[in-house]
C-alpha positions, -999 to 999 in steps of 0.1 A, spaced: 0 0 0 13 34 -9 21 57 21 0 88 26 12 119 8 24 135 40 48 106 44 63 106 10 97 118 1 100 126 -36 132 127 -57 129 149 -88 157 150 -115 172 183 -125 200 192 -148 232 190 -127 214 182 -95 184 165 -78 154 182 -62 141 166 -30 108 174 -14 97 161 20 60 168 19 42 182 49 68 178 76 98 194 59 102 209 25 138 201 15 149 210 -20 182 203 -39 192 230 -64 212 224 -95 243 245 -101 224 264 -128 195 274 -105 191 309 -92 190 300 -55 179 335 -46 146 327 -62 141 291 -54 104 291 -60 112 286 -97 126 252 -90 110 225 -112 88 199 -95 78 172 -119 81 134 -125 80 125 -87 92 91 -77 75 83 -43 95 63 -18 81 39 7 75 51 43 106 31 54 127 47 27 114 81 35 123 78 72 158 66 64 165 93 39 149 121 60 168 113 92 201 109 73 197 142 54 185 162 83 210 153 110 240 167 93 227 200 80 250 230 78 243 265 67 250 272 30 242 309 34 243 328 67 220 355 55 192 330 49 190 320 86 163 346 94 145 343 60 115 322 51 137 298 32 170 286 48 198 274 25 218 245 38 241 217 27 249 182 40 279 160 43 265 138 16 260 168 -9 285 195 3 285 213 -31 247 215 -35 225 239 -16 192 227 -2 164 249 9 143 244 40 109 262 44 109 281 76 82 298 96 81 336 98 110 349 119 112 349 149 85 323 154 92 287 163 78 260 140 50 239 154 69 209 140 98 216 165 76 218 196 73 180 201 111 178 206 126 182 241 160 198 235 176 211 267 202 238 267 225 233 296 240 266 310 274 266 326 294 295 340 330 293 354 350 262 353 378 262 378 397 238 401 382 252 434 346 263 434 337 297 448 300 298 443 273 271 440 271 272 402 309 269 396 320 235 382 354 219 385 371 204 354 366 169 369 329 175 373 326 189 338 343 158 324 319 136 344 290 155 328 305 148 294 309 111 302 273 110 314 262 126 281 281 100 262 270 70 283 234 80 280 235 83 242 229 120 241 243 140 211 254 176 217 244 198 188 254 233 177 233 264 182 231 266 144 216 231 142 191 241 169 180 273 152 175 255 119 154 229 137 133 255 156 126 274 124 119 245 101 112 214 121 142 196 106 152 164 123 177 161 150 197 133 166 176 110 188 187 126 221 199 162 214 214 186 239 231 220 236 260 230 258 264 267 267 290 285 287 285 321 298 307 351 306 340 343 288 359 330 318 395 319 314 385 284 324 365 281 292 397 282 272 419 263 298 395 235 307 363 235 286 378 239 251 402 209 255 374 187 266 352 197 237 380 187 214 385 154 232 348 145 230 341 163 198 312 181 213 300 215 199 292 243 223 283 280 224 303 305 244 286 338 254 311 366 259 308 401 272 336 423 259 345 446 288 366 421 308 385 404 279 418 392 293 412 409 327 414 391 360 386 405 382 391 379 408 382 355 381 402 352 349 387 359 315 397 347 281 421 369 260 413 380 225 439 356 211 424 327 231 389 336 218 402 338 183 416 303 186 383 290 199 362 309 173 382 294 145 372 259 155 340 245 140 330 231 174 327 266 188 300 292 184 305 326 199 275 347 210 275 383 222 267 386 259 266 424 261 294 448 267 294 453 304 271 425 317 245 447 333 223 429 358 190 437 340 188 450 305 152 458 309 161 486 334 183 504 308 172 532 285 172 528 248 204 548 246 221 526 272 210 495 254 229 504 222 264 496 235 252 464 252 234 449 223 247 466 191 283 476 200 291 443 216 283 426 184 304 450 164 334 446 187 333 408 185 329 408 147 358 432 143 381 413 166 372 378 154 366 386 118 333 366 116 296 373 119 281 371 153 245 359 149 235 351 184 229 370 217 227 358 252 209 380 278 229 388 309 212 371 339 186 360 313 164 391 317 146 405 287 113 421 276 96 431 243 116 463 240 150 446 245 141 418 222 131 443 195 165 459 196 182 425 196 163 417 164 170 451 148 207 446 156 207 416 133 208 387 157 189 356 145 184 340 180 189 349 216 194 327 247 175 336 279 172 321 314 145 321 340 153 302 372 116 299 379 107 286 345 134 264 330 121 251 297 132 231 267 141 251 236 110 243 216 88 255 245 101 290 242 79 318 230 101 326 200 137 326 188 146 358 206 140 343 241 151 306 240 149 290 274 177 271 292 184 249 322 210 253 348 237 226 345 228 213 380 198 196 364 218 176 339 212 143 357 174 146 353 176 160 318 194 131 303 162 110 307 139 136 292 156 148 261 142 137 228 141 147 191 103 146 190 81 131 165 94 125 130 62 123 109 53 90 126 86 74 116 100 50 141 134 61 155 
């Protein structure tokens, strides 16, 4: 019996490429080298060859799990251009919901973002973590079959409903402490785990009683594909919502500009200091050109897909990792068995 239309993946030949459409759950298109990818709606869709449901599930999961951006500018558009390891020289398009909304297709997943702060040999406050404790967390993640993903993968998923590994988790480290370079970065390379580091620029290379990464150290990290750098304001004010519009400019706009100048790469993500934000702050974050922002509410720790929108993505404190490993899931995949 033929599968229902919503469960069919169609391969459509093109000159120099293949067009792929995953009906209903995810629109995934290949483009030929001759296509104008800025106007992908002109892509030809004819002569479909339906796959069985089993074939669809296999192809869909394989394609979706290793997506990488083809074009940074498309991340906030209604069509995101991506590539895969299988087809690194062909752009795909993913249909996305209107920015900054989160796709309904992504809301069934339970993707926790674990938030860490300083990593140092001797803890000074309750949320500090020692290098040994951090590695024990990494070992737990590995033993329980979790797959750390990048912030880019998560944002693509939240905007399009694209598939994720079976038990996804995102690791985040706030404030740009020296321990991030000294202890976290070597462990990321050892375990091959991606992570996002949120850095505020005022204390770069300064010891304020706690060491902070230098620009050279941050450049080394930023050049690694495992690492995503997010802006975390300029001075780390305790509550952005209490600042005037004029005071917000250096914290949100200038911090992005400073990081981009020093690192020589686009900074697409923002992390609110202490997690506090409101509609006015989020509006400026959007206008500054960020495509997503990480928040935190100690009284309402939520999975990423439960967030209101991409400009206020919820997180969990790292102290809850033990309970999170049994709750994380990639959600439904069009009734495909995982």
